[in-house]
N, C-alpha and C positions, 0 to 999 in steps of 0.2 A: 504494500500500500504506500502511495507516495505521500510525502510530507504535507503537501497542499491539502489533500483529503483529510488527513489527520487533524490539521489545523482548523479546517472547516468544521469538523465534527466537534472539536473542543470549544470552539467559539459559538457554536449554534445550540449545543445541548448542554444540560447541567451535568454535574459529576455523576449523579445517580439518575437513571432513566426508568421509564415504565416499559411494559411489554409492547404497548402500541408503538412507542418510539423505537423500540428494538427492532420490530419486524419491518418498519418503514426504512430504517437506516440500512438494514441488511438486504432489503428487497426480497423478502420471503413471505410466505403465507402465515396467518395467525397460527394455524395448526403446526407448521414447521417450527415456529417460534416456541410453542408450548413443548414440543418434543425436545428441542435443544435445552430448554430451561429445566424441564422435569427430569431429564436424564442426566443432568449435571454436566453436559457438554459445554454449556456457558454458565459460569458461576452466577448465582443470584441469591437473594434473600426472599424466601417464600413465606408470607404471613399466614397463608391458609384461608384468607378471606375470599369471598366470591368475586369481588372487584378490586382492581389495583393491588393484587396480591404479590406481584413481583417487583423487586427493587434490584436493578442491575447497574453495576458500575460501568461507566462509559469506557474506562480503561480496559475492562474485561471484554467489552464488545469490540474494541479496536484490536485487541489481541486475537479474538476469535476470527475477525475478518482477515487478519494477516495469516493465521494458521489455515483458514479455509482456502486462501489463494494457493498455498503450497500443497495442501492435501485435502481436496474437497471430499474424497471418499470417506475420510474419517468422520465426517459429520452428516453423512447420508443416512436418511431414515430407512428402515427395512422395507423391502419391496411391497409388502402387504399393508404398510402403515396407512397409506392414503385411501385404501379401500374399506377401512374400518370406520364406522361412525363413532365408536368409542374405543379407547385404548387404555392400557395399563402401563405407565411408564416403567414400572419395575419389570414387567414381562418383556418389554423391549430391551431393557438392559440385559436380561438373561439371554435373549436371542443373540445379542451382539457378543457376549462373553463366550457363548458356546462355540463361536467360530474361531476363538483364540484361546483354546484350553491350555496350551503350553504357557502362554503369557499369564493367564489367570492363575495357574498353579504356582508359577514363580512369584507372583504377587502375594498369594495366600501363604506361601512358605515363608516369605519375609515377615508377614503379619504375625505369625505364630512362632517366630524364631526364638523368642525368650522362654517358651515352654519346654518342658522336658521332652525327650524323644518318645517317651511313652506316657500317655496321659489317662486320667480317669474320666468317667462320664461327667463328673462335676466340672472338670476343666473344659471338656467339650461344650458343656452348657454355658460356661463363662465365655467361650470363644464365639459360639453361634447364637446365643440368646434363647435357645430352646431349653425346655425343662430336662432335668436328669432322667425323668421317667421316659420322655420322648427319645432321648439318646439311647437309653437301655433298650427300648423297643427297636430302634434301628439296628442295634447289635444283635438282638434276638432274632430278627427276621433276615439277617444277613446283608442288609443294605450297607451297614457300616461294619467292616471286618474288625474283629477283636479277639481276645483270648482271656481265659479266666485263670487267675492265680489265687488259690485259697478262697474261691467263690467271690472274688472281686474282679470286675471287668477292667481290663487294661487295653488301651487303644494306641498303637504306634501312630505317631504323627503322619507318617506316610500313608497309612490307611485312612486317616481323617482327610488328608488332601485328596486321596482317591475319591472319597465320598463327596466332598464339596465341589469337585469338578465332574461329577457324574450326573446322568439324567435324573436319577432319583432325587438329588438335591435341587436341580433346576426345576423339577416339576412339583415341588412342595407348593400347594395352593395358597396356604396362609403362612407366609414367611415371617419370621421374627424381625423386629426392627434392626437388630444387630446383623442379621443375614442380609437384609435389604441394604443397610449401610455398607457392608462389605462389598456387595455387588456394585453399588454406586461408586465406591472408591476404586473398585477394580476397573470399571468401564473408563474412568478418567485415566488410570494408569495404562490401560490398553491403548487408548487413543494417543497418549504421549509416546508410547513405545512404537506404535505404527507410524507416527509422525517422524520420529527419529530415524526409523528404518528407511522410510521413503525419501527422507531428506539427505541421506548419506550415499 
């Protein structure tokens, strides 16, 4: 993006803008703007209100425009996105991370690096935000591989990573807030890594 355009934006718009200003600046539809904001591809503050719920820093918009120029595919919505009348931003995140499982695994491995190599259901609960009962059920039905030592469930971190990057984890219909936060952080990491790869 040239300096003249950046200067125009900074003299025309306030430091913090609305969603309406955002989609006009970027020449995109309202639905595309919602996708970018809800998925965390463009940082924002979401108040949760029905109107004027987004607050977006102009500097973040400028950074997005520059990144989009270099790697437009990193910000492309899924193929079926515009055919849906309603959408779930978290489901879209999942669709994107499933295409980059190796990068996702690397991200998650870094997130749990401070935990022991073998963890308990309590620690898995701490990491994922699901109850220990749910974690034990995953182990019982074989979704999350584990082993028993003196009737205590033990889960190697590698097995936990296998589970978190599996279809079983992606298809959980009611994800915990921690799981959703992990996926949202992961999608930002994936986009950064894809941008670096394409830029080099």
